N, C-alpha and C positions, 0 to 999 in steps of 0.2 A: 888961646889955645884952647882952654875947658869948655870954652862955649862953642866953640867947632865942632869939639866930641859931641855937645849934648844935640846939637842941629844934626849932626850924621846919625846918631843913633833913631831921632825923632824919625828921620827919612825912611831909615831901615823898617821900622815898625811899619807907620803906612804904605810901606812898598809890601809889606808880609801880607798887611792886611786887605792889600787889592789883588793878591794872590789867591785868596781863599775862593773865591769864585771859581778859578781856574782849576783847585785840585778837586772843587765840589763837582766840577762838569769831569772830571776826566773819572773821580768814582762812577759818577754816572754812568757813563760809557763803558767802564769796563762791565760795571755790574750789569748794563742790558747786555753786553755778551753771553748772560748765563741761557739767553731764549735762543740759543743757537744750538744747546745740549740737544743731543735726540733726546734722550728723556724725558726735557722740561718741553720739547715739542710736542710728546706725546701727550700730554695732561693738559697742555693750553689750547689745543686748535681742537675747535667744534666738531672736525671733522678729517679722515684721512688724505682728504683731497690733495693735499701737499706732497702724498706720497710717489702718486701719480708722475707728478712732476719732475718730484729730484730723483728718483729711479731712472729718469729717460737721459739723464746724466750719465749713471751707471750704464745701462742700458749701451752708450754712443761708447763710453770707456772699452767698452766687452768688444762691441763690433772692431773697433780700432785694432786692438790687441789680436783680436781674431785675425783679420785680414795681415798685420804685419809679420804674424806667426807663419802666416802662410798655410795656417789649418784647415782653410776651405776652402776648395777651389768651386764651388756651386755659385748658380748667378744669385744675384744679391735681387731682393725687392723690398722697397721702404714702402710703409702704411703708413701716408699722414692724414690723421683723421680726429672725430670729436669721440665721446663715450660710442657714437653709435657705429665704429670702426674696431671697438675695443675689446671684443670678446669671442675672437678667433680662438680655436682651439689649437694649441702650438702641435701636438702630437697628431693631431687631424692633418694639420699642413704637411708637416714631417712624411705622414706615410703616404699623403695622395700627391704630393709634388715634391719628390724625394733629391730632385734636380735643382731645386730652389733654398735658399736660404735666407726665410723671411723673418725680418724688422719691424715691427710694429710699431710706432713712436706717437703712437694716438694717444690722446688723454681726455679728460673733461673739459666741454667747452672750450675748443681751440679758434684758431685765427690764421689768416694767410702768412701775418707776421711770425707767428711760433712755427707754422710749415717753412718758412725761407730760413729762419734761423739754426733748424736742423741739418736743411738740404745744403746749407752753405758749409757748417761743420765738417758734414760726411765727406761732402767734394772737395773741401780745401785739405782733407788727409790724403786724398788721393785715391778715394774708394769711390766707383762710379757703378750707381745701381744699373742693373739690365731693365729694371720697370719700377716705375711710381704708382701706387694707388693714392690719390689724392681726392679728398673729401671736399665738397664748397658745398655751401647753404647760407640762405639768407642771414640767419642769425649770426652768421662768423663778422659780418658786416654791418652791425649795428651799431653805429656812433654813440647813441643814449645809453645804453647798458653798460653798468658799472663791472660787468663779468670780467671784460679784458685785464681792468687794473687789477683786480682783484684775482684773478688765476694767471694768465700770461706774465704780465707785467711782475707780478708779485713772485710767482717762481722760476720764471724761465729767462730765457737772454743773459747776456755777458755786458760788460762795460763797453768795450770794444764794439760790439752790434750794434749799441745803443747808440754811439758817438758819430758810428759809420752813417746812421740814418736818422740823427738829432733831428734832418730837415722834416722827416716825415712822421715821427716821433713828437714834436712840437714841445715847448717847453715845460708844458703840465706835465706830462707824462716823463719825461727828463727828470723833473723836479721829485716827481713821486717815486722815481728808481732810484736815484741818490739816497733819500730820506731811508727808504728800506735798506739799502747796501750799506750805510753808515750807522743804522740804528735798527738791531734784529726784534724790539718790540712794534715797530711797524708792520714788520712781515710775520712775527710771531705773536699778534695781541693776545695779551693773557685773558681768558674767560675765566673770569672766577669761578663763576656757577660752575663749568668744567672741570675747574682745578679740584673743587671740592667736590663734585660727583665721583672723579677717578679716584681720586687719593682714599677716599672712603668705601670706595667699592670693597667688598670681601673679593673679588677677582682681578684686582689691579694688576696685577702679576700675568694675566690671560690678556690685559690689554696692552701691554708691551709686547707680550709674545706676538699677538697679532697685528701688530704694526711692523716687527721684524720678519713674520714670515710675508706677511702681502709683499712686502719690497723685493724678498729674497725672489717669491714666484713671478713677480714681473718680470724681473732680470733671467731668472733660469728661462724663462720662458719665452724670452724674446719679445718682451713686451707686451705680449696679451695677457688679458687679464682674467681671473677669475670670475665670472658673474655672482652677483650676491644673490639672483635669481634662477639658478644654472639649470633646473630643470622644469622651470616656471613659465606657463604660456596665460596669459589671462582671456578667458574663455567670455566676461560678463561685459557686453556691447556697452550698458551703460556707463560702467568704471572708465572703460575705454574712451567713452564720449566727456566723462569729467577730466581725466588725466590729459587728454587731448584739448578740451579747454582751457586747463589751467597752464598747459603749456604755450600755445599759442596767445594767451593774454600775456604771458611772459614776457614772449619774446618778441611780440609786433604791438602792444599798448602804446607804445612812446617810441616805435621805430623811426631810424632817422638813419640813412647813408654814411657810411664812414668812407670818406676820402682817403683816410691815411691806410686803410686795409685796402681799398683798392689800388693805393700806389705798392703798396705790398704784394697783392696777387699774380701786379702787372710784372714786379720784379722777379717773384717766382717763375711765372711760365716763360720769362726773358730768358733764364737760368738754365732752366729744363728744356729749352730749344736750341739753346748754345750748347746745351752740351749732348747734344741730340739723345736724349733720355726718354721712350717711350713712358707715356703718362695714361693713365685711364683715370679721367675725372670724374665721381660720382656726384650726382645730386640726391642723396637718401630719401627714402620714403618712411611713413610712417605709417598708423592704422588709417581705415578709410574714412573715419569719423573725424581726424586729425586733417587731412586731406582738404575734406569737403571744407573745413574750416577757413583752410588756407587758398581754397580754388577763387580767385578773382578778387584777393585785398589786393589794393593798388603797391603797397610798397613789393608784395611778394615779386609782381606782374614788372614792375620797376627793375627789380634786383635783376631776375631773368634777363630781362635783354640787355642790361648793361652786363653781368658776369659772362652770360653766354656768348655775347656779341666779342669780348675779350678774350675767351678762351679759344674762338674760332681762329680770331684773328694770328696768333701763336700757332695755329695748325693743329690744333687739339680740338677735343669734343667733350661737350657735358651730357652724359649717360643719365636721363634723367629717371630714375627707377620708380619716381612717380606714374608715369606713364604705362599704360599697360602691353607688356610684351609677352610674345611667345617663348622667348628664351632664359627669361626669367619670372619667376612667380613666388612670393611665400607669402602666407596668409596668416602669421604667428606672432604676435608681439605680447610684450611684461608691460608696456603701458604706450599710450598715445604716440609717444614718439620715438622707440627703440624696437626693433624687432627681437624677437627670440633667440636664444641658442640654436634652436631648429635653422633659423635661415642661413647662419652663417657659413655652411658647409656648399650650399646650391650658390650662394654669392658669389663666393669665391670660385667657384666654376664659372660662374659666369664671366666674372673677370679675365680668368685664365682664356678661358674661349675669344672674348673680345682682343686680347693680347696677341694670341697668335693669327686671328683676323687681321692685325695691323701689321704684323711681319712676316706674311704669308701671301 
């Protein structure tokens, strides 16, 4: 009998030893959640790009709350674009288009998958936009770029959306998303150099305040961002040429067309067509130096043939702003790929004129 007890005690000790790795894993898992704290993210992230994405969820909640409360009976316009459509002036839009309630869900480096995600969320809440301003560009369809993984997939989407379109995303993107979902350190990688610089910075409180103010500004101004170069216009042709070359090399040096993003683009236009929502699809322009570098590139010609035909097959048209036109012109840029703040007003005037042409 005593021998049996000794054997039992030995088995308990052995099993307790086997539990140590599980306890250690649980502790690591709990420690990992520290990286979800806003103050920690502010210090570990290399830049504030994540705020633009995270604020879109707050913007979506604000839109839903406003519509459910019946606070605003104006027509809704959604802007779905990249940083090229990010810097509209909210006060300017309210002053010139008082009959419209314009929400800007644009963010840095976006894709058709990102646009479909927010369009579905909004429509599924019973909110029907009167118009959608949609950006399309070759870089949004680059399968070789890591930007989709590092931006859209890291900071956007939810699990139901990923599972709904699992066949399009594929196992690699699904695995990456699940890893970030389970472990915050994957989403908020600790950059020790940034942590040290910001903790030892004499104005570290200002860094925290900047993050809060940026997030609040984005939501209060319906997604429109405060431009970091608010009143700046680049007038040096050599600098525009240099930034254009850097952008073109970054976007197209290893370009490979993404069948996944093409699939999401089909789904996006199909939903818009089904809901009978008027759409202005724009292919943004850059400085003439950048357009000269892009002209004739086989990857861009191939993209235009594919995407323009897809767009037309759903009854929509791509408005190629790279072409010379009498109804819109603005030769003002902050770098090779981005128009200056001066151009946003005439740009929206052009969009509204096209909308009224479509509906009259």
